[in-house]
C-alpha positions as CSV (number, residue, x, y, z in Angstrom):
1,X,20.9,-26.1,5.3
2,X,19.1,-27.3,8.4
3,X,15.4,-26.7,9.3
4,X,16.2,-23.6,11.4
5,X,18.2,-22.0,8.5
6,X,15.3,-22.6,6.1
7,X,12.8,-21.1,8.6
8,X,14.9,-17.9,9.1
9,X,15.5,-17.6,5.3
10,X,11.8,-17.8,4.7
11,X,11.2,-15.0,7.2
12,X,14.0,-12.9,5.7
13,X,12.6,-13.2,2.2
14,X,8.9,-13.4,2.9
15,X,6.2,-10.7,2.9
16,X,6.2,-10.0,6.7
17,X,8.0,-6.8,7.7
18,X,10.4,-7.8,10.5
19,X,12.8,-5.6,12.5
20,X,14.7,-5.6,15.8
21,X,15.7,-2.4,17.6
22,X,18.0,-2.2,20.6
23,X,17.1,-0.5,23.9
24,X,18.1,2.8,22.5
25,X,15.7,2.4,19.6
26,X,18.4,1.9,17.0
27,X,17.8,-0.6,14.2
28,X,19.8,-3.8,14.7
29,X,18.3,-6.2,12.1
30,X,15.6,-5.9,9.5
31,X,14.5,-8.1,6.6
32,X,14.2,-6.9,3.0
33,X,10.4,-6.2,3.2
34,X,10.9,-3.9,6.2
35,X,13.9,-2.0,4.6
36,X,12.0,-1.5,1.3
37,X,9.0,-0.1,3.1
38,X,11.1,2.5,5.0
39,X,13.5,3.2,2.1
40,X,16.5,1.7,3.9
41,X,19.7,0.3,2.3
42,X,21.0,-3.1,3.2
43,X,23.5,-1.8,5.8
44,X,21.5,1.2,7.2
45,X,21.1,1.1,11.0
46,X,19.4,4.4,11.9
47,X,17.7,5.2,15.2
48,X,13.9,5.4,15.2
49,X,13.6,9.2,15.0
50,X,16.2,9.4,12.2
51,X,14.5,6.7,10.3
52,X,11.1,8.4,10.5
53,X,12.5,11.8,9.5
54,X,14.4,10.3,6.5
55,X,11.2,8.4,5.3
56,X,9.1,11.6,5.5
57,X,11.7,13.5,3.5
58,X,11.8,10.7,0.9
59,X,8.0,10.5,0.6
60,X,7.9,6.9,1.8
61,X,6.7,5.2,5.0
62,X,3.5,5.9,6.9
63,X,1.0,8.6,5.9
64,X,0.8,10.1,9.4
65,X,3.7,10.7,11.8
66,X,4.1,7.6,13.9
67,X,3.5,7.8,17.7
68,X,6.4,8.1,20.0
69,X,7.7,4.6,20.9
70,X,5.9,3.1,23.9
71,X,7.7,1.5,26.8
72,X,4.8,-1.0,27.4
73,X,5.5,-4.7,26.9
74,X,3.4,-5.1,23.7
75,X,1.1,-3.1,21.5
76,X,-0.5,-3.4,18.1
77,X,-2.0,-0.9,15.7
78,X,-3.1,-0.3,12.1
79,X,-1.3,2.2,9.9
80,X,-1.9,3.7,6.4
81,X,1.2,3.6,4.2
82,X,2.1,6.1,1.5
83,X,2.2,3.4,-1.1
84,X,-1.5,2.6,-0.5
85,X,-1.1,-0.4,1.8
86,X,-2.6,-0.7,5.2
87,X,-0.2,-2.4,7.6
88,X,-0.9,-4.1,10.9
89,X,2.0,-3.7,13.4
90,X,2.8,-5.7,16.5
91,X,5.6,-4.3,18.7
92,X,7.0,-6.3,21.6
93,X,9.7,-5.4,24.1
94,X,12.5,-7.9,24.4
95,X,14.1,-8.8,27.8
96,X,17.0,-6.5,27.2
97,X,14.8,-3.5,26.5
98,X,14.9,-3.8,22.8
99,X,11.9,-3.9,20.5
100,X,10.8,-6.7,18.1
101,X,8.6,-5.4,15.3
102,X,6.3,-7.4,12.9
103,X,4.2,-5.9,10.2
104,X,1.7,-7.6,7.9
105,X,-0.2,-6.2,4.9
106,X,-4.0,-6.2,5.6
107,X,-5.0,-4.3,2.5
108,X,-7.1,-7.2,1.2
109,X,-9.3,-7.3,4.3
110,X,-12.9,-6.1,3.7
111,X,-13.1,-2.3,3.8
112,X,-15.9,0.0,3.0
113,X,-16.0,0.7,-0.8
114,X,-16.5,4.3,-1.9
115,X,-20.0,5.2,-2.8
116,X,-20.8,6.0,-6.5
117,X,-20.6,9.8,-6.9
118,X,-17.5,10.2,-4.8
119,X,-14.2,11.4,-6.3
120,X,-11.3,10.1,-4.1
121,X,-8.2,12.2,-3.4
122,X,-4.9,10.7,-4.3
123,X,-4.1,8.9,-1.0
124,X,-7.6,7.5,-0.5
125,X,-7.6,6.3,-4.1
126,X,-4.2,4.7,-3.7
127,X,-5.4,2.8,-0.7
128,X,-8.5,1.6,-2.5
129,X,-6.4,0.5,-5.6
130,X,-4.0,-1.4,-3.3
131,X,-6.9,-3.1,-1.6
132,X,-8.4,-4.2,-4.9
133,X,-5.0,-5.4,-6.1
134,X,-4.6,-7.6,-3.0
135,X,-8.2,-9.0,-3.1
136,X,-8.7,-12.1,-5.3
137,X,-12.4,-11.3,-5.5
138,X,-11.6,-8.1,-7.5
139,X,-9.9,-10.0,-10.3
140,X,-9.7,-9.6,-13.2
141,X,-8.9,-6.0,-12.5
142,X,-8.6,-3.1,-15.1
143,X,-8.2,0.6,-14.8
144,X,-9.4,3.3,-17.2
145,X,-7.5,6.6,-17.5
146,X,-9.3,9.8,-18.5
147,X,-7.9,13.1,-19.8
148,X,-7.1,16.0,-17.4
149,X,-10.1,17.9,-18.8
150,X,-12.6,15.1,-18.1
151,X,-15.7,16.3,-16.2
152,X,-15.7,14.4,-12.8
153,X,-19.4,14.7,-12.4
154,X,-20.1,13.2,-15.8
155,X,-17.7,10.3,-15.1
156,X,-19.1,9.6,-11.6
157,X,-22.6,9.4,-13.1
158,X,-21.5,6.6,-15.4
159,X,-19.5,4.3,-13.2
160,X,-20.9,1.3,-11.5
161,X,-21.5,1.0,-7.8
162,X,-18.4,-1.2,-7.3
163,X,-16.0,1.0,-9.2
164,X,-13.7,3.6,-7.6
165,X,-12.6,6.9,-9.1
166,X,-9.6,8.9,-8.0
167,X,-7.7,12.0,-9.2
168,X,-4.1,11.3,-10.1
169,X,-1.3,13.7,-9.2
170,X,-1.1,15.0,-12.7
171,X,-4.8,15.9,-12.8
172,X,-6.1,12.9,-14.9
173,X,-8.9,10.8,-13.6
174,X,-8.5,7.1,-13.0
175,X,-11.4,4.7,-12.7
176,X,-10.9,1.3,-11.1
177,X,-12.9,-1.5,-12.6
178,X,-12.9,-4.6,-10.4
179,X,-14.0,-8.0,-11.8
180,X,-13.6,-6.6,-15.3
181,X,-11.5,-8.3,-18.0
182,X,-10.1,-6.6,-21.1
183,X,-13.2,-7.1,-23.3
184,X,-15.6,-5.7,-20.7
185,X,-13.1,-2.9,-19.9
186,X,-13.2,-1.8,-23.6
187,X,-17.0,-1.3,-23.5
188,X,-16.9,0.5,-20.2
189,X,-14.0,2.6,-21.4
190,X,-16.0,3.8,-24.4
191,X,-18.9,4.8,-22.1
192,X,-16.5,6.7,-19.8
193,X,-14.5,8.4,-22.5
194,X,-11.3,6.8,-21.4
195,X,-8.1,7.6,-23.3
196,X,-6.3,4.5,-22.0
197,X,-7.1,1.1,-20.5
198,X,-4.7,-0.9,-18.4
199,X,-5.1,-4.5,-17.2
200,X,-3.6,-5.1,-13.7
201,X,-1.0,-7.8,-13.2
202,X,-1.3,-10.1,-10.2
203,X,1.3,-9.3,-7.6
204,X,2.1,-5.7,-8.6
205,X,1.6,-2.8,-6.1
206,X,-0.5,0.2,-6.7
207,X,2.5,2.5,-7.4
208,X,3.8,0.0,-10.0
209,X,0.4,-0.1,-11.7
210,X,0.0,3.7,-11.7
211,X,3.5,4.0,-13.2
212,X,2.1,2.1,-16.3
213,X,-1.0,4.2,-16.9
């Protein structure tokens, strides 16, 4: 393997989301991270409109419908993703009219934390959880799960200023406890009336963590 092979393999297997579309906006090449984000199989080569429609139907991809593809030479923008990530995209037109796309996860960048007393809806809570999972300053990280009948007002009155509280799809409440190891989480869990405590694992995504609670 020469240096160029190693460089391309690093890009193909790395965390950057990379794709190349032809002049007709049909996918030509994409690495594993890009295909996973859009729910594409290894051999799938849809056009842009079909890819967006399929992602919406499958419940993956961006939260909001992406803008129509621009014909300008280059543009960049931030996008909220359904899995809780925030991605920064750079799109650049190639000499033959195609489009080279690069995406990077910026979830760990400093973002306003929710104020104590605010109950986050599922998508906003997912984004905060993903930001905490990607931020080394938030570790160790634990989450406390409360029963469906838990009183949100009572819970919000007991959480710390740095904690976040969201409602899960099944109606339970989830309190995110940054900079909180297992022993401290147990004490906080008792105070909150938690029915379950879960310690986050470095490298896992928000959906993976929520699947364990």
